N, C-alpha and C positions, 0 to 999 in steps of 0.2 A: 588460648586466646588467637582466633586468627588474624593474619596481617592484613591491613586495611589498605587496599591498592586502587588504583585507576582502572576502569574498565578497559578491555581493548576495544578498539575502534570494530565498529560494525558496517555492514554493507547495506546503504540506504536502497529501499524497494519503495516503489510508489506505483500502485495501481490506478490506471487512468480507464474511466469507463464512459461510454457517451454512444448514441446512435449517429451522431454526425462526424464524418472524418475531419473536417475543419476544426471542430473542437478538439478532438484528440491532438492535432499538428499543432495548434494555438498552447495548448497546455505543456507538449513536448518542449517547443522553445522557452515557455518560461522557465519550464525545470532546467533545461541546459544551462540557461542565463545564470540561474540561481545556484545550483548544484555542480555545475561542470557538466564534462562531456559524458554522453551514456557510455555504460560500460557493457551492458547486455539489455537487449530488448528481446521480449517475447514476440510471437506472432499475435494477431488479433484473435482473439478467443470470443465465441458467440455465448453471452450471458444468458444461459436458459434455465438456471437452477430454481430461480423463485421469481415470482413477480411483484417483489417487496417496493421496487422502484418504479413500477407500472405509472402510479399517479403523477409522480415528480420527473419522471424521464421518458417516460413512454416505454414504445415496443423496440424489438430488433436492436438491442444493446451489444456493443463491443468493448471488449476488456483487453488491454492492453499492459503488461508490467515492464518497468524501466528500473534499471539500477545504473547508480553513478559511481565514476572512478573513484575520487577520495572517498577513503573511509571517513565515517562520522562518529562523534562521540554519542553514545546512545542517550544521554542527558538533552540533546538537542532536539529529541522526537517531539516534544510539544510546541517549540518554536515551528517546527518544521509543518506541523499538523496546523497551526494558525496561519501558515502561509499559503498552504493549499487551500484552505477554506476560503481565504481572500481572494485566491484567483478563481475558484468556483463561482463566488459571488461575482466578482468582476467580469467575468464572462457571462454570467447570466443576465447582468445589467446592459452589457454592450451588442448583447446578442436578440435576434428578433425572432428565438424559435418558440413554439406555442408551450413547450413545457417548461415550468418554474426552473428546473434544476437541468440543462441540457450538459453538464460536465459533472462527474463525480470524480475526485481525486482522493485516495485512501494511502498515505504514507506509512512505513513500518520500516522495519529492518530483518536481516538476516544474519546468524552467527552459524559456527558449525553445528549448534545443538538446538536451534528454535528459528522460527519465523514469528516476530511480534509486530502486531498491529495497533495503531495509535486509535481513540476514540473518543468523541464528546461525551459519550454516555457512558453512565455506571452501570455496574453489575455485579453480581456476587464474583464472578471469575476475574475481575478488572481492578488492577491497582491504579491508585490516584497517582500522577507524576507531579504536575503543577499546571497553574495557570487553565484548570477546567479539562485537562487532558487525562486520559485514562490510556492504561497500556493491557493488552491481552498476549498471551502465549497462544498464538493460534494454530501451529503446528510445531510438532517436535520431532527432532532428527535421532532416532537410536536404531543399531541392527543394522545399520545400512539402507535405511527407508524413513520417509517421513510418515508420521503417525498422529491422527487427529485426535482431539479431545471432544469432551462432550458439546461444547459450544461451537466447535470449528463450523464455517460457513459451509454451505453444500459445495459451492463451487471449489472452494480450497482443497477440497477433496478429491478433485479430480485429479487424475494420472497425468493428463497433459500440462497442468499447472506445476504439479510435482515434479515434473521432469525438469521443467523451468528452475523449479526452485533449487534442485539438486545442483544444475549448472551454476546458480549462483552460489551456492555453498561451496562449489569447488574453487571459487574465487578468493575464497578466504584463506585459501593455503592450509 
């Protein structure tokens, strides 16, 4: 029988996506206030792999990844997803943009072995956590590189994204 133990703390990662620089700046400030100082941040990537968000967010989307200094308990992911959803709704209500969703925030975490994302949507490959939140392993790390899974989003398969995720992984020690 294996010994039960608490999980190791993980590195919080949030993907912020919008076509509006003020929306991304606002989200960054909310996250710093709530999660602490930014440890690593990616460049802004053009989000071009799918038109999934076209109706709700418009065109010319940019995505940026942010990680935060203090490691978190992975069990906190549902509460973090609820918080980022509240920020999205708050920003949409206070803004005067034509799109119904001017800001998208997707939290997850990185360990030495994997990148996990939170979701409000159930699917065959997602595990229910609590409070309406599911989690999926989006990428795994083995033999020195990131590996996609059948359900890995197309943008998370990009080499430039994975280069940033490797930098994040190195922070795990």
